[in-house]
PAROFI-355505 format. One record per residue (C-alpha): x, y, z. Coordinates in nm, 4 decimals. Layout:
REM PAROFI-355505
site east = X&north = Y&up = Z
...
This chain:
REM PAROFI-355505
site east = 0.0000&north = 0.0000&up = 0.0000
site east = 0.1171&north = 0.3511&up = -0.0740
site east = -0.1108&north = 0.5594&up = 0.1515
site east = -0.2247&north = 0.9016&up = 0.0418
site east = -0.4525&north = 1.1410&up = 0.2203
site east = -0.4999&north = 1.4479&up = 0.4326
site east = -0.2361&north = 1.6392&up = 0.6082
site east = -0.3246&north = 1.8911&up = 0.8684
site east = -0.1748&north = 2.2284&up = 0.7871
site east = -0.4370&north = 2.3767&up = 0.5556
site east = -0.2333&north = 2.3908&up = 0.2353
site east = -0.4048&north = 2.3587&up = -0.0986
site east = -0.4724&north = 2.0392&up = -0.2889
site east = -0.2156&north = 2.1049&up = -0.5588
site east = 0.0550&north = 2.0382&up = -0.3029
site east = -0.0182&north = 1.6717&up = -0.3559
site east = -0.0956&north = 1.3840&up = -0.1221
site east = 0.0965&north = 1.2039&up = 0.1438
site east = 0.3216&north = 0.9356&up = 0.0031
site east = 0.5301&north = 0.6818&up = 0.1840
site east = 0.8380&north = 0.5251&up = 0.0245
site east = 1.0109&north = 0.2366&up = 0.1864
site east = 1.3168&north = 0.0203&up = 0.1538
site east = 1.3143&north = -0.2747&up = -0.0860
site east = 1.1373&north = -0.5867&up = 0.0319
site east = 1.3622&north = -0.8826&up = 0.0975
site east = 1.3511&north = -1.1473&up = -0.1750
site east = 1.1065&north = -1.4171&up = -0.0703
site east = 1.3774&north = -1.6791&up = -0.0202
site east = 1.5646&north = -1.4435&up = 0.2135
site east = 1.2736&north = -1.3467&up = 0.4342
site east = 1.3329&north = -1.4261&up = 0.8002
site east = 1.0961&north = -1.6859&up = 0.9410
site east = 1.0107&north = -1.4789&up = 1.2444
site east = 0.9937&north = -1.1477&up = 1.0693
site east = 1.1668&north = -0.8342&up = 1.1872
site east = 1.0735&north = -0.5977&up = 1.4636
site east = 1.1637&north = -0.2337&up = 1.4829
site east = 1.0455&north = 0.1208&up = 1.4761
site east = 1.0276&north = 0.3578&up = 1.1845
site east = 1.1504&north = 0.7020&up = 1.0937
site east = 0.9275&north = 0.9570&up = 0.9253
site east = 1.1034&north = 1.2116&up = 0.7086
site east = 0.9135&north = 1.5186&up = 0.6005
site east = 0.9754&north = 1.7408&up = 0.3033
site east = 1.2051&north = 1.9698&up = 0.5022
site east = 1.4320&north = 1.6825&up = 0.6008
site east = 1.3163&north = 1.6558&up = 0.9616
site east = 1.2606&north = 1.3114&up = 1.1042
site east = 1.1024&north = 1.1439&up = 1.4036
site east = 1.0842&north = 0.7812&up = 1.5130
site east = 0.7536&north = 0.5970&up = 1.4871
site east = 0.6571&north = 0.4243&up = 1.8131
site east = 0.6595&north = 0.0472&up = 1.8155
site east = 0.3555&north = -0.1097&up = 1.9803
site east = 0.4158&north = -0.4373&up = 2.1577
site east = 0.0693&north = -0.4972&up = 2.3026
site east = -0.0920&north = -0.8350&up = 2.2432
site east = -0.4498&north = -0.8077&up = 2.1188
site east = -0.6483&north = -1.1164&up = 2.2117
site east = -0.8607&north = -1.2677&up = 1.9371
site east = -1.0751&north = -1.5761&up = 1.9294
site east = -0.8645&north = -1.8774&up = 1.8433
site east = -0.9668&north = -2.1808&up = 1.6422
site east = -1.1755&north = -1.9907&up = 1.3884
site east = -1.1155&north = -1.9252&up = 1.0220
site east = -1.0138&north = -1.5845&up = 0.8895
site east = -1.3641&north = -1.4744&up = 0.7979
site east = -1.5061&north = -1.5892&up = 1.1314
site east = -1.2431&north = -1.3931&up = 1.3201
site east = -1.3108&north = -1.0848&up = 1.1091
site east = -1.6818&north = -1.1145&up = 1.1829
site east = -1.6226&north = -1.1584&up = 1.5557
site east = -1.3990&north = -0.8534&up = 1.5782
site east = -1.6298&north = -0.6527&up = 1.3547
site east = -1.9306&north = -0.7226&up = 1.5737
site east = -1.7309&north = -0.6375&up = 1.8833
site east = -1.6072&north = -0.3120&up = 1.7378
site east = -1.8509&north = -0.1578&up = 1.4923
site east = -1.7043&north = 0.1837&up = 1.4734
site east = -1.3915&north = 0.3211&up = 1.3191
site east = -1.1275&north = 0.4857&up = 1.1338
site east = -0.9907&north = 0.5048&up = 0.8064
site east = -0.7442&north = 0.6715&up = 0.6302
site east = -0.6767&north = 1.0118&up = 0.6352
site east = -0.3924&north = 0.7983&up = 0.6371
site east = -0.1457&north = 1.0538&up = 0.7207
site east = 0.0273&north = 1.1017&up = 1.0501
site east = -0.0771&north = 1.4663&up = 1.0445
site east = 0.1646&north = 1.6002&up = 1.3047
site east = 0.4486&north = 1.3567&up = 1.3051
site east = 0.6294&north = 1.4826&up = 1.6110
site east = 0.3293&north = 1.4126&up = 1.8355
site east = 0.3321&north = 1.0494&up = 1.7268
site east = 0.6923&north = 0.9582&up = 1.7659
site east = 0.8392&north = 1.1057&up = 2.0808
site east = 0.8138&north = 0.7815&up = 2.2778
site east = 1.0388&north = 0.5623&up = 2.0630
site east = 1.4111&north = 0.6383&up = 2.0433
site east = 1.5185&north = 0.3579&up = 1.8072
site east = 1.4814&north = 0.4215&up = 1.4338
site east = 1.4315&north = 0.1495&up = 1.1734
site east = 1.5301&north = 0.1501&up = 0.8057
site east = 1.2011&north = 0.2992&up = 0.6880
site east = 1.1773&north = 0.6350&up = 0.5181
site east = 0.8537&north = 0.8235&up = 0.4655
site east = 0.8572&north = 1.1293&up = 0.2439
site east = 0.5495&north = 1.3390&up = 0.3026
site east = 0.3568&north = 1.6447&up = 0.1976
site east = -0.0020&north = 1.7381&up = 0.2546
site east = -0.3233&north = 1.7803&up = 0.0622
site east = -0.6755&north = 1.9044&up = 0.1169
site east = -1.0008&north = 1.8196&up = -0.0586
site east = -0.9771&north = 1.9264&up = -0.4186
site east = -1.1390&north = 2.2600&up = -0.4870
site east = -1.1759&north = 2.3652&up = -0.1248
site east = -0.9707&north = 2.5839&up = 0.1013
site east = -0.8516&north = 2.5337&up = 0.4533
site east = -1.1706&north = 2.6697&up = 0.6060
site east = -1.3618&north = 2.3694&up = 0.4794
site east = -1.1007&north = 2.1046&up = 0.5499
site east = -0.9801&north = 2.2069&up = 0.8932
site east = -1.2319&north = 2.1611&up = 1.1778
site east = -1.2356&north = 2.4181&up = 1.4529
site east = -1.1218&north = 2.1643&up = 1.7106
site east = -0.9107&north = 1.8850&up = 1.5651
site east = -0.6659&north = 1.6920&up = 1.7820
site east = -0.4989&north = 1.5071&up = 1.4943
site east = -0.3557&north = 1.2594&up = 1.7411
site east = -0.3865&north = 0.8833&up = 1.7851
site east = -0.6635&north = 0.7397&up = 1.9994
site east = -0.4534&north = 0.4572&up = 2.1436
site east = -0.1390&north = 0.4313&up = 2.3520
site east = 0.1326&north = 0.1650&up = 2.3356
site east = -0.0513&north = -0.0140&up = 2.6176
site east = -0.3847&north = -0.0262&up = 2.4319
site east = -0.2694&north = -0.0642&up = 2.0710
site east = -0.3197&north = -0.4128&up = 1.9237
site east = 0.0000&north = -0.5611&up = 1.7811
site east = -0.0567&north = -0.7094&up = 1.4327
site east = 0.2653&north = -0.9080&up = 1.4505
site east = 0.1133&north = -1.1026&up = 1.7397
site east = -0.2552&north = -1.1474&up = 1.6553
site east = -0.2196&north = -1.2032&up = 1.2798
site east = -0.0923&north = -1.5381&up = 1.1534
site east = 0.2189&north = -1.5329&up = 0.9345
site east = 0.1604&north = -1.5102&up = 0.5591
site east = 0.1318&north = -1.8383&up = 0.3678
site east = 0.4599&north = -2.0007&up = 0.2753
site east = 0.5353&north = -2.0674&up = -0.0936
site east = 0.4116&north = -2.4130&up = -0.1866
site east = 0.1422&north = -2.4228&up = 0.0817
site east = -0.2216&north = -2.4786&up = -0.0136
site east = -0.3122&north = -2.1275&up = 0.0895
site east = -0.0363&north = -1.9789&up = -0.1216
site east = -0.1579&north = -2.1823&up = -0.4168
site east = -0.4985&north = -2.0206&up = -0.3660
site east = -0.3265&north = -1.6821&up = -0.3630
site east = -0.1531&north = -1.7580&up = -0.6920
site east = -0.4743&north = -1.8769&up = -0.8551
site east = -0.6615&north = -1.5596&up = -0.7568
site east = -0.3821&north = -1.3455&up = -0.8996
site east = -0.3774&north = -1.5381&up = -1.2277
site east = -0.7551&north = -1.5304&up = -1.2731
site east = -0.7903&north = -1.1589&up = -1.2076
site east = -0.5198&north = -1.0714&up = -1.4629
site east = -0.7907&north = -1.1537&up = -1.7155
site east = -1.0099&north = -0.8737&up = -1.5811
site east = -0.7902&north = -0.5973&up = -1.7205
site east = -0.9738&north = -0.3157&up = -1.9004
site east = -1.3215&north = -0.4074&up = -1.7748
site east = -1.5360&north = -0.2062&up = -1.5324
site east = -1.4131&north = -0.4009&up = -1.2305
site east = -1.0523&north = -0.3170&up = -1.3188
site east = -1.1411&north = 0.0512&up = -1.3385
site east = -1.3137&north = 0.0326&up = -0.9995
site east = -1.0018&north = -0.1252&up = -0.8506
site east = -0.7943&north = 0.1640&up = -0.9835
site east = -1.0411&north = 0.4109&up = -0.8335
site east = -1.0376&north = 0.2303&up = -0.4990
site east = -0.6592&north = 0.2655&up = -0.4885
site east = -0.7041&north = 0.6391&up = -0.4210
site east = -0.6893&north = 0.7007&up = -0.0485
site east = -0.6974&north = 1.0774&up = -0.0597
site east = -1.0040&north = 1.2614&up = 0.0539
site east = -1.2607&north = 1.3259&up = -0.0862
site east = -1.1988&north = 1.0274&up = -0.3183
site east = -1.2184&north = 0.7816&up = -0.0317
site east = -1.5481&north = 0.9182&up = 0.0960
site east = -1.6848&north = 0.9174&up = -0.2583
site east = -1.6047&north = 0.5458&up = -0.2732
site east = -1.8606&north = 0.4896&up = 0.0028
site east = -2.1245&north = 0.7395&up = -0.1123
site east = -2.3307&north = 0.4811&up = -0.3022
site east = -2.3331&north = 0.2590&up = 0.0042
site east = -2.4323&north = 0.5523&up = 0.2246
site east = -2.7122&north = 0.6513&up = -0.0124
site east = -2.5953&north = 1.0117&up = -0.0454
site east = -2.2807&north = 1.1999&up = -0.1456
site east = -2.0484&north = 1.2318&up = 0.1536
site east = -1.8940&north = 1.5726&up = 0.0912
site east = -1.5615&north = 1.6162&up = 0.2691
site east = -1.6033&north = 1.9943&up = 0.2615
site east = -1.9239&north = 1.9670&up = 0.4653
site east = -1.8081&north = 1.7104&up = 0.7201
site east = -1.5252&north = 1.8639&up = 0.9271
site east = -1.5977&north = 1.6455&up = 1.2301
site east = -1.5857&north = 1.3312&up = 1.0179
site east = -1.2574&north = 1.4468&up = 0.8664
site east = -1.1156&north = 1.5106&up = 1.2140
site east = -1.2207&north = 1.1605&up = 1.3169
site east = -1.0533&north = 1.0119&up = 1.0122
site east = -0.7312&north = 1.2033&up = 1.0694
site east = -0.7088&north = 1.0712&up = 1.4206
site east = -0.7902&north = 0.7206&up = 1.3038
site east = -0.5177&north = 0.7371&up = 1.0428
site east = -0.2690&north = 0.8511&up = 1.3043
site east = -0.3700&north = 0.5499&up = 1.5112
site east = -0.3687&north = 0.2815&up = 1.2426
site east = -0.0949&north = 0.3703&up = 0.9962
site east = 0.2027&north = 0.2999&up = 1.2258
site east = 0.0682&north = -0.0482&up = 1.2976
site east = 0.0029&north = -0.1066&up = 0.9295
site east = 0.3689&north = -0.0414&up = 0.8541
site east = 0.4743&north = -0.2458&up = 1.1540
site east = 0.3101&north = -0.5549&up = 1.0079
site east = 0.4497&north = -0.4899&up = 0.6617
site east = 0.8011&north = -0.4417&up = 0.7986
site east = 0.7784&north = -0.7481&up = 1.0169
site east = 0.6844&north = -0.9925&up = 0.7394
site east = 0.8153&north = -0.8077&up = 0.4313
site east = 0.6126&north = -1.0234&up = 0.1970
site east = 0.6753&north = -0.9791&up = -0.1747
site east = 0.3820&north = -0.8520&up = -0.3810
site east = 0.2370&north = -1.0862&up = -0.6451
site east = 0.3413&north = -0.8850&up = -0.9508
site east = 0.7065&north = -0.8472&up = -0.8491
site east = 0.9393&north = -1.0278&up = -1.0883
site east = 0.6691&north = -1.0613&up = -1.3546
site east = 0.5405&north = -0.8509&up = -1.6421
site east = 0.1779&north = -0.8999&up = -1.5364
site east = -0.0351&north = -0.5875&up = -1.5446
site east = -0.1543&north = -0.4083&up = -1.2319
site east = -0.4238&north = -0.1416&up = -1.2186
site east = -0.1866&north = 0.1276&up = -1.0904
site east = 0.1100&north = 0.0967&up = -1.3249
site east = 0.2284&north = 0.4468&up = -1.2351
site east = 0.3008&north = 0.3194&up = -0.8828
site east = 0.4573&north = -0.0090&up = -0.9871
site east = 0.8188&north = 0.0724&up = -0.9016
site east = 0.7375&north = 0.2311&up = -0.5670
site east = 0.4969&north = -0.0273&up = -0.4301
site east = 0.7211&north = -0.3129&up = -0.5427
site east = 0.9531&north = -0.1990&up = -0.2631
site east = 0.6877&north = -0.2213&up = 0.0090
site east = 0.5563&north = -0.5220&up = 0.1972
site east = 0.2321&north = -0.6856&up = 0.0898
site east = 0.1123&north = -0.8337&up = 0.4188
site east = -0.1316&north = -0.7308&up = 0.5493
site east = -0.3083&north = -0.5110&up = 0.2948
site east = -0.3134&north = -0.1545&up = 0.4246
site east = -0.5847&north = -0.0412&up = 0.1841
site east = -0.8042&north = -0.3242&up = 0.3080
site east = -0.7325&north = -0.2492&up = 0.6720
site east = -0.8187&north = 0.1169&up = 0.6317
site east = -1.1151&north = 0.0611&up = 0.4014
site east = -1.2690&north = -0.1967&up = 0.6340
site east = -1.2168&north = 0.0399&up = 0.9257
site east = -1.4042&north = 0.3083&up = 0.7356
site east = -1.6839&north = 0.0636&up = 0.6611
site east = -1.7158&north = -0.0167&up = 1.0314
site east = -1.7223&north = 0.3528&up = 1.1217
site east = -1.9887&north = 0.4342&up = 0.8663
site east = -2.1925&north = 0.1312&up = 0.9720
site east = -2.2116&north = 0.2718&up = 1.3215
site east = -2.2774&north = 0.6267&up = 1.2023
site east = -2.5420&north = 0.5195&up = 0.9474
site east = -2.6862&north = 0.1953&up = 1.0896
site east = -2.9800&north = 0.1849&up = 0.8478
site east = -2.7236&north = 0.1500&up = 0.5651
site east = -2.5156&north = -0.1182&up = 0.7371
site east = -2.5570&north = -0.3967&up = 0.4801
site east = -2.4607&north = -0.1801&up = 0.1833
site east = -2.1707&north = -0.0195&up = 0.3687
site east = -2.0214&north = -0.3485&up = 0.4864
site east = -2.0614&north = -0.4918&up = 0.1372
site east = -1.8736&north = -0.1930&up = -0.0035
site east = -1.6007&north = -0.2396&up = 0.2553
site east = -1.5571&north = -0.5974&up = 0.1408
site east = -1.5428&north = -0.4915&up = -0.2259
site east = -1.2922&north = -0.2179&up = -0.1413
site east = -1.0531&north = -0.4797&up = -0.0069
site east = -1.1143&north = -0.7149&up = -0.2995
site east = -1.0070&north = -0.4347&up = -0.5320
site east = -0.6502&north = -0.4943&up = -0.4164
site east = -0.6674&north = -0.8499&up = -0.5498
site east = -0.8191&north = -0.7335&up = -0.8777
site east = -0.5547&north = -0.4630&up = -0.9058
site east = -0.2838&north = -0.7269&up = -0.8740
site east = -0.0922&north = -0.5577&up = -0.5946
site east = -0.1960&north = -0.7941&up = -0.3146
site east = -0.2384&north = -1.1636&up = -0.2583
site east = -0.5803&north = -1.2854&up = -0.1491
site east = -0.4482&north = -1.3694&up = 0.1981
site east = -0.3085&north = -1.0152&up = 0.2354
site east = -0.6608&north = -0.8858&up = 0.1907
site east = -0.8253&north = -1.1386&up = 0.4201
site east = -0.5922&north = -1.0479&up = 0.7041
site east = -0.6348&north = -0.6787&up = 0.6216
site east = -1.0014&north = -0.7125&up = 0.7163
site east = -0.8989&north = -0.8648&up = 1.0479
site east = -0.6418&north = -0.5924&up = 1.1140
site east = -0.8946&north = -0.3161&up = 1.0491
site east = -1.1497&north = -0.4770&up = 1.2799
site east = -0.8911&north = -0.5215&up = 1.5551
site east = -0.7920&north = -0.1555&up = 1.5438
site east = -1.1532&north = -0.0401&up = 1.5589
site east = -1.2350&north = -0.2725&up = 1.8472
site east = -0.9482&north = -0.1267&up = 2.0472
site east = -1.0345&north = 0.2325&up = 1.9616
site east = -1.3803&north = 0.1938&up = 2.1104
site east = -1.2062&north = 0.1920&up = 2.4465
site east = -1.1017&north = 0.5541&up = 2.3887
site east = -1.3344&north = 0.8227&up = 2.5236
site east = -1.1965&north = 1.0653&up = 2.2647
site east = -1.2861&north = 0.8248&up = 1.9852
site east = -1.6395&north = 0.7832&up = 2.1156
site east = -1.6854&north = 1.1597&up = 2.1449
site east = -1.5612&north = 1.2151&up = 1.7907
site east = -1.7947&north = 0.9430&up = 1.6665
site east = -2.0892&north = 1.1237&up = 1.8280
site east = -1.9936&north = 1.4504&up = 1.6586
site east = -1.9547&north = 1.2819&up = 1.3192
site east = -2.2869&north = 1.1003&up = 1.3617
site east = -2.4767&north = 1.4261&up = 1.4157
site east = -2.2935&north = 1.5859&up = 1.1251
site east = -2.3842&north = 1.3063&up = 0.8816
site east = -2.7462&north = 1.3077&up = 0.9978
site east = -2.7707&north = 1.6747&up = 0.9043
site east = -2.5851&north = 1.6271&up = 0.5756
site east = -2.7991&north = 1.3434&up = 0.4416
site east = -3.1114&north = 1.5598&up = 0.4602
site east = -2.9803&north = 1.7879&up = 0.1855
site east = -2.6983&north = 1.5971&up = 0.0140
site east = -2.7400&north = 1.4908&up = -0.3511
site east = -2.7775&north = 1.1272&up = -0.4499
site east = -2.4679&north = 0.9465&up = -0.5810
site east = -2.4189&north = 0.8689&up = -0.9495
site east = -2.6506&north = 0.5844&up = -1.0522
site east = -2.4088&north = 0.4342&up = -1.3040
site east = -2.1279&north = 0.4236&up = -1.0500
site east = -2.3563&north = 0.2557&up = -0.7978
site east = -2.4430&north = -0.0119&up = -1.0552
site east = -2.0726&north = -0.0802&up = -1.1141
site east = -2.0151&north = -0.1228&up = -0.7420
site east = -2.3169&north = -0.3533&up = -0.7152
site east = -2.1836&north = -0.5741&up = -0.9955
site east = -1.8462&north = -0.5886&up = -0.8242
site east = -2.0128&north = -0.7115&up = -0.5064
site east = -2.1904&north = -0.9904&up = -0.6947
site east = -1.8768&north = -1.1095&up = -0.8766
site east = -1.6235&north = -1.1500&up = -0.5974
site east = -1.2701&north = -1.2732&up = -0.6742
site east = -1.2636&north = -1.4590&up = -0.3420
């Protein structure tokens, strides 16, 4: 995943979106069996850096269940959640607790919703800080299983899904996968507008945006922690197979595949919106599932990356419900969306039909 999204300083959209570039992934045959622990360093455009805190907390999940069962259990426990503003908005506030850097470099700059100034994108009272502490943050390197080993039955399933979806290039589902790769706002909220039943306008939802910023600050460090720990090679690496985001091919080939960050963040958003708009829960959760599946269709993730991405997103949301700040921000966003839906326009009918077809024809 190459996260993009909101920063926090009110600069205009033409400044671009947050991008994260990382060191090359180890070749599969050289990957350590136990993974690699460490912290990260964030480097901003002015050359400043700060270490990313490493969370070591074990998050207990139900054992003895399949992936989908565990996702469902955590989802039902949590129903609420984050997403991806996906930018540690004020890096220094995130990293002061961890003195040991790791070989991870993040080059960042900020962006706001296209066509809108800072007054619309910056809420009056935005903390832009994580909801969890090292003591309450679930550790994906502990609760997630390791990725499938080459030659295993599960890895064979991964390979089959990748091969089959290469035949979907240039159809509507391929285009949707490319659209779902965009994690900047308002694109991300637009991705869930059909499911919500109305256009979720980022310029009119400052409390929701504040919630999402804080959620991104909470989730993104753990997303990278899992990717760094397992350093799994992406399915297209070493092949000439097409992916839906060719312009990012060189960059994302250097980043770990497991778990899928897009899926983690998209499923978190689906859980948040399900709680904020409970009468739309079925459509929203379906869209969250399709959002993750887009990473398989795109060719940048294995099927198992996506399945564990759902679990990771649910785990983060479950933990965040223990935060009073999270619950307060959810209440503010809920009232804001209730007011918005009374006057918001309906989403594009054709786009909604495309998303419905994608839900029917799952690659899983």
